[in-house]
C-alpha positions as a Markdown table, in Angstrom:
| # | Residue | x | y | z |
|---|---|---|---|---|
| 1 | Met | 8.0 | 1.2 | 10.8 |
| 2 | Gly | 10.2 | -0.6 | 8.3 |
| 3 | Arg | 10.4 | -3.7 | 10.5 |
| 4 | His | 6.6 | -3.6 | 10.9 |
| 5 | Val | 6.1 | -3.5 | 7.1 |
| 6 | Ala | 8.8 | -6.1 | 6.5 |
| 7 | Asn | 7.3 | -8.5 | 9.0 |
| 8 | Ser | 3.7 | -8.1 | 7.6 |
| 9 | Ala | 2.3 | -11.2 | 5.9 |
| 10 | Gln | 0.1 | -9.1 | 3.6 |
| 11 | Arg | 0.8 | -6.5 | 1.0 |
| 12 | Tyr | -1.6 | -3.9 | 2.4 |
| 13 | Gly | -1.7 | -3.0 | 6.1 |
| 14 | Arg | -4.3 | -1.8 | 8.5 |
| 15 | Glu | -3.9 | 1.4 | 10.5 |
| 16 | Arg | -5.0 | -0.3 | 13.7 |
| 17 | Asp | -2.0 | -2.7 | 13.4 |
| 18 | Leu | 0.6 | 0.2 | 13.2 |
| 19 | Pro | 3.3 | 0.1 | 15.9 |
| 20 | His | 2.5 | 3.8 | 16.7 |
| 21 | Arg | -0.3 | 6.2 | 16.1 |
| 22 | Arg | -0.5 | 7.5 | 12.5 |
| 23 | Val | 0.2 | 11.1 | 13.5 |
| 24 | Val | 3.4 | 10.0 | 15.2 |
| 25 | Ile | 4.6 | 8.1 | 12.2 |
| 26 | Glu | 3.8 | 11.0 | 9.9 |
| 27 | Ala | 5.7 | 13.4 | 12.1 |
| 28 | Ala | 8.7 | 11.1 | 12.3 |
| 29 | Phe | 8.9 | 10.8 | 8.5 |
| 30 | Ile | 8.6 | 14.5 | 8.0 |
| 31 | Lys | 11.4 | 15.2 | 10.5 |
| 32 | Ala | 13.6 | 12.5 | 9.0 |
| 33 | Leu | 13.0 | 13.8 | 5.5 |
| 34 | Arg | 13.8 | 17.4 | 6.6 |
| 35 | Asp | 17.0 | 16.4 | 8.5 |
| 36 | Ser | 18.4 | 13.8 | 6.1 |
| 37 | Leu | 21.4 | 14.5 | 3.9 |
| 38 | Glu | 21.2 | 13.9 | 0.2 |
| 39 | Gly | 22.1 | 10.4 | -0.9 |
| 40 | Pro | 20.8 | 6.8 | -1.2 |
| 41 | Glu | 19.4 | 6.7 | 2.4 |
| 42 | Leu | 17.3 | 9.8 | 1.7 |
| 43 | Glu | 16.0 | 8.3 | -1.6 |
| 44 | Thr | 15.0 | 5.1 | 0.3 |
| 45 | Leu | 13.2 | 7.2 | 2.9 |
| 46 | Lys | 11.4 | 9.2 | 0.2 |
| 47 | Thr | 10.3 | 5.9 | -1.5 |
| 48 | Phe | 9.1 | 4.4 | 1.7 |
| 49 | Tyr | 7.3 | 7.6 | 2.6 |
| 50 | Thr | 5.6 | 7.8 | -0.8 |
| 51 | Phe | 3.9 | 4.4 | -0.3 |
| 52 | Leu | 3.2 | 4.8 | 3.4 |
| 53 | Asp | -0.6 | 5.1 | 2.9 |
| 54 | Glu | -0.6 | 1.4 | 1.7 |
| 55 | His | 0.1 | 0.5 | 5.3 |
| 56 | Met | -2.4 | 2.9 | 7.0 |
| 57 | Leu | -5.7 | 1.6 | 5.6 |
| 58 | Ser | -9.0 | 0.9 | 7.3 |
| 59 | Glu | -9.7 | -2.7 | 8.0 |
| 60 | Val | -12.3 | -2.9 | 5.2 |
| 61 | Asp | -10.0 | -1.3 | 2.6 |
| 62 | Ala | -7.0 | -3.4 | 3.6 |
| 63 | Asp | -9.1 | -6.6 | 3.3 |
| 64 | Val | -10.4 | -5.6 | -0.2 |
| 65 | Leu | -6.9 | -4.8 | -1.5 |
| 66 | Asn | -5.3 | -7.9 | 0.1 |
| 67 | Arg | -8.0 | -10.1 | -1.4 |
| 68 | Trp | -7.4 | -8.5 | -4.8 |
| 69 | Asp | -3.7 | -8.8 | -4.5 |
| 70 | Glu | -4.0 | -12.5 | -3.5 |
| 71 | Phe | -6.3 | -13.1 | -6.5 |
| 72 | Val | -3.9 | -11.4 | -8.9 |
| 73 | Thr | -0.9 | -13.2 | -7.4 |
| 74 | Met | -2.5 | -16.6 | -7.7 |
| 75 | Ala | -3.8 | -15.9 | -11.2 |
| 76 | Ser | -0.4 | -14.9 | -12.4 |
| 77 | Ala | 1.0 | -18.2 | -11.0 |
| 78 | Glu | -1.5 | -20.2 | -13.0 |
| 79 | Thr | -1.1 | -20.6 | -16.8 |
| 80 | Lys | -4.8 | -20.6 | -17.3 |
| 81 | Leu | -7.3 | -18.9 | -15.0 |
| 82 | Ser | -10.4 | -20.8 | -15.9 |
| 83 | Asp | -12.2 | -22.3 | -18.9 |
| 84 | Asp | -15.4 | -21.3 | -17.2 |
| 85 | Glu | -16.0 | -17.6 | -17.8 |
| 86 | Val | -18.8 | -17.4 | -15.2 |
| 87 | Ala | -16.6 | -18.9 | -12.6 |
| 88 | Leu | -13.8 | -16.5 | -13.5 |
| 89 | Ala | -16.3 | -13.5 | -13.3 |
| 90 | Glu | -17.4 | -14.7 | -9.9 |
| 91 | Lys | -13.8 | -14.9 | -8.7 |
| 92 | Ile | -13.1 | -11.4 | -9.9 |
| 93 | His | -16.2 | -10.1 | -8.3 |
| 94 | Lys | -15.4 | -11.9 | -5.0 |
| 95 | Ala | -11.9 | -10.5 | -5.1 |
| 96 | Gly | -13.5 | -7.0 | -5.2 |
| 97 | Leu | -12.2 | -5.6 | -8.5 |
| 98 | Glu | -14.4 | -2.5 | -8.5 |
| 99 | Arg | -13.6 | -1.4 | -5.0 |
| 100 | Ala | -9.9 | -2.4 | -5.4 |
| 101 | Val | -9.5 | -0.3 | -8.5 |
| 102 | Lys | -11.0 | 2.8 | -6.7 |
| 103 | Leu | -8.8 | 2.2 | -3.7 |
| 104 | Met | -5.7 | 1.9 | -5.9 |
| 105 | Glu | -6.6 | 5.1 | -7.6 |
| 106 | Glu | -6.9 | 6.9 | -4.3 |
| 107 | Leu | -3.5 | 5.4 | -3.1 |
| 108 | Ser | -1.9 | 6.5 | -6.3 |
| 109 | Lys | -3.1 | 10.1 | -5.7 |
| 110 | Cys | -1.8 | 9.9 | -2.1 |
| 111 | Ser | 1.6 | 8.5 | -3.4 |
| 112 | Arg | 1.9 | 11.4 | -5.9 |
| 113 | Ser | 1.1 | 13.9 | -3.2 |
| 114 | Arg | 3.6 | 12.3 | -0.7 |
| 115 | Phe | 6.3 | 12.2 | -3.5 |
| 116 | Ala | 5.8 | 15.9 | -4.1 |
| 117 | Ser | 5.9 | 16.8 | -0.5 |
| 118 | Ser | 9.0 | 14.6 | 0.2 |
| 119 | Ser | 11.1 | 17.0 | -1.9 |
| 120 | His | 10.0 | 19.9 | 0.3 |
| 121 | Pro | 9.3 | 18.7 | 3.8 |
| 122 | Gln | 8.0 | 21.3 | 6.2 |
């Protein structure tokens, strides 16, 4: 899974592009968390597990978040976004701000839940 994420060209991934079925990946992470000894490797595994949902999105949700991420990345690289407020508003709308914010809130909840469960794997 790590190689899959590392080789991805985009920040957010689609579930259909996963190297294995979601349930298999989830089970492998739970087993690894349960069986790993304390230390840096376990902490890395917990961190990766916490953000796993960012790579298991529907095609539509991944596209929205990747468009937003691209917009933000490009905007931060520019010193000035635009002198034209209307054009800027259109870019923000096209990037899917409203949907992206909702999705990021959902992912944040998932991350908190995964973080809590990573300390007590079943």
